[in-house]
N, C-alpha and C positions, 0 to 999 in steps of 0.2 A: 479516738474516732478515724474512721476511714476517710482517706480522699472523698472527695467528690468524683463521679463517674458521668459521662455523658452517656446514655445509650441511645441507638436508633430507634426515632418514632416509631411505634406502635399505635392502632387502632384499639380504644377499649372498648368494653361491651357493650354499653348504650353513651353515644357521643352523638354530636352535629348539633347542628340548630333547629334540624327538624323534629316534630313530633312523630313519634310510631306506637303501633299498636300491636303487640305479639304475643301468640298465645302462649301461656305461661308454660307448656312441657315444651317447647322449641328454645326456654332459654335454655335448658341443660344439656341442648345437642354439642357432643365434642367433650362430652364431660360433665358429670353432677357437681364437680369442682365448680364448675363456674357461678353457681348458685348458692350450695352449699358453704363456701370456704368464708370467711370475710372480706368484704368489701367497700370500697364505697364506688358512686356514680358521680358524675360530675353533672350530672340533671336527676333535678327529681321524678321520681316514678309513682306510679298508684298501683296496686295488686290487687284483683279482684276476683275471689275464689267464689267457685260457682259447683263446685265436687270434690271431693277429698279433702282431708285434715293431714298435716302436721304440724312442726316447728319451726315459727322465725324467732331470730334473735337482731333485735334494730339498739346501736347503742347499748350492747351489753347486756340487754331484759331478753330472756326467753321467755315467749307464750305460746300457746295453742292456738292454733288456724282451723275453720273449718269450711264448709259451703257458706256462700253469703259474709266472706269476711271481706270487707274491705280494707287496706294498709297501704297507708302514704308515707314516703319514704323521702325528705327532703331532699335536695343534694348535700355531698359532703358526709354524709350520715354510714357509720359502719354498720354492716347491715350482712345475714345469710340467712337462706330456707332452705327445707326438705322440700323437694319434689318427687312424691309417688309417684307410682305408676298410673292411682286412681284419679292423680291431682287436674283437675282441669281449671282454664280460666283466662283472664288477660290481664298483661302487663301492659301499661299505659307508658311511656316516657314523655316527657313533656319538653322537652328541648331546649335549647338556652334563646334565650329572648324574647320568647313567644307574646309575652305580655300580658299570659293568664295569671292572676292573681293568686296566690296559693298557701296553705296553713304554714308557719314559720317551724312549727312543731310536728314529730314525726305524729301519724297517729293508726291505732287498731279499732275498727271500727266492724261493729256485731250486727248487722243491718238485720232485724228480725222482722221488722215491719215491710207486706208484702208489695204495697204502692213503691217504696223506696228502693226495694231491689230492683222492681221494671222500672222506674225510672233512669238508677245506674246504667240496667242492660240496656235499654234504648238509646239513652245518650250516646254509650259505647257502638251500638249498631250505626248509629247517626256519622258517629265520625270514620267510621272504618267505610262506609257506604263511600261518602265522599274523599276520602283517599283513595278509594277505588274504582272513583271516577274520573271522566277527562269531560267534564263538559263545563261549560264557562264560569271561573271563579271559584271551583270546589277548592281550591287549598283555602282560599279565603273563608267559604263555609265551614271546612272540618275545624279552623282555628274558632270559629264562633261556638262550634258545637263542647270544643276543648275547653272555653270558656263555661258555659253553662254545667262542665265536670269540675269546673274550679269553686263553681257557687254551691253545687252539690255539696264541696267537700267541705268551703266556708260552713255552711251552714249543718254541717255533723258534728263539725269540731265544735261549734258555739253550744250542740246539744249535751256533749261528750263535756266541755269545760264547765257546764254549768251542774252536772251528774259525779263530776269524779272530785276526788283527794287527789291532795298535792302528794307528789311523789315523796317517798322516803329517802331516809339518809343515804342509804344504801345504794338504791337506784340510781341519785344525784351523782354521788362519787362515782360510779361505774361511767354514767355517762360525759362525764369530765374525763374518765380515763382512756376511752374509745375516742373522743376526739382529739385528746393529746398526744395517743398512740399514732392518730393516723400523719400526723406533722413531725413524729419521731422516728418511725420503724425504720425506713430507711438509713438512720443514722446511727445503728448499731444500741441506739437508748438501749437498756435491760427494765426489767418492772423495778425493779428497787433504784433507780433512777429516776423513773416515770414518778413512782409512788412519793418521792423525796419531793420531786414537783408540785405535786399534788398536796403535800402538807401528812402523808401520812405513811405506816410503815406498809412495806411490801406483804406483811402478814396479814394487816387489814384490809388491805386492798383483796388481795387474794377469796378474804373469808367475805367478801361481799359481793366480788364476782360469782363466786361459787350460789350468795345468796339468790341473785338476780339471773343467771343463765345456767345453774351447774354446771359449768368450767369455771380452772384456776386463772389468775391474770396472766400465765404464763401462756396457759394455752390458748386464752386469745389473741395475745401477740403473735405467736408463731404461726397462729391460724392466717392473723393477714399477713403477714411475712410469704406465708407460701403459697396465698393467692397470688400474690406480686411476682412470684415467680416462675408460675405456671402461667401465666399470663405472658410474661418476659419469652419463656424457653418456646410457647406454640407461637405466639405471634412478631418473633422480631430472630435475628440471625446473631445476634450478640453471644459471643463466647459464653462458655457456662461459668466461668471462673470471674468473671469481671459481672454477672447477674449475682452471681452470691456474695460478691464484695460487694455493690451496690447497692444492697438489702442489709448488711450492719454483718454478715458472720465474717469471721475472724480469719477462716481457712476455707479453702474449696472443702476440703476433706470435711470441717463440721456443717457445711451447706449439703453436700451430698447426702452424709448421712443425717441430718432432719429433716431434707425431703424425701428420700426415700420411707424415712418413718413415718413422715405423714401421709405419702402417695403411695406407699408401694412399690416404686417404681427407684429408677435410680434418675436425674437430669437429664441425661443423655438418651435413654428407653424412654422417659418420657416425652423427650422433644421427637423423634420417630415415631411414637404413638400417632401425634397430632399430625 
């Protein structure tokens, strides 16, 4: 296991105590890797798609999304999604310590009722209007509308719970794998080591990953590590060798080969491009 390395503080993709509402195409500004590679956020978020389609992977399970899909992702849950040229919608970042009650589990809601679509659109419009306003108490008003969005999610989650079936064993295992991966990927832990901690073989774990998201266990692990490398390369001045070592790569050469295989660029070329 490599020694612990303290890297310079860097901003994350979605941080801070304040809520934000961002157009989904803007999330990919600076590179599609910012949304497509596996990552976690320190705050909960809601993706509301109004046009287009693609695939999203949450906790190791891949599903297709299309217009009028609402996807809630709790803080700390690994995910990544495609953002094509025709995809539009809004991403709501709930911030930290805002006091809004939110579901504990991820949700993928396919909103077919027109009145429910209008309800979420109107709530998002009011949040944005208050955030853009300079009238007295506009921040408090925006938080109240954010609370209404939380109520909307709670009601939708109750409806989904009444209609859904219990996740199968493969999905439960992959969800546990992605959660454990998030705590171990910087320590150089491989798929075999993580699988052992989960009480299964690496072969079985990888088979379950392919069943739930059409990717192997090692693909998910490498994708998570490479995303973190991209973030560190673009948002800090830490030496490339230290970045690779901090993410569990056994040598600078191995890190460079793995990074170039996933991104098409060497670490140094990627940093220059950013």
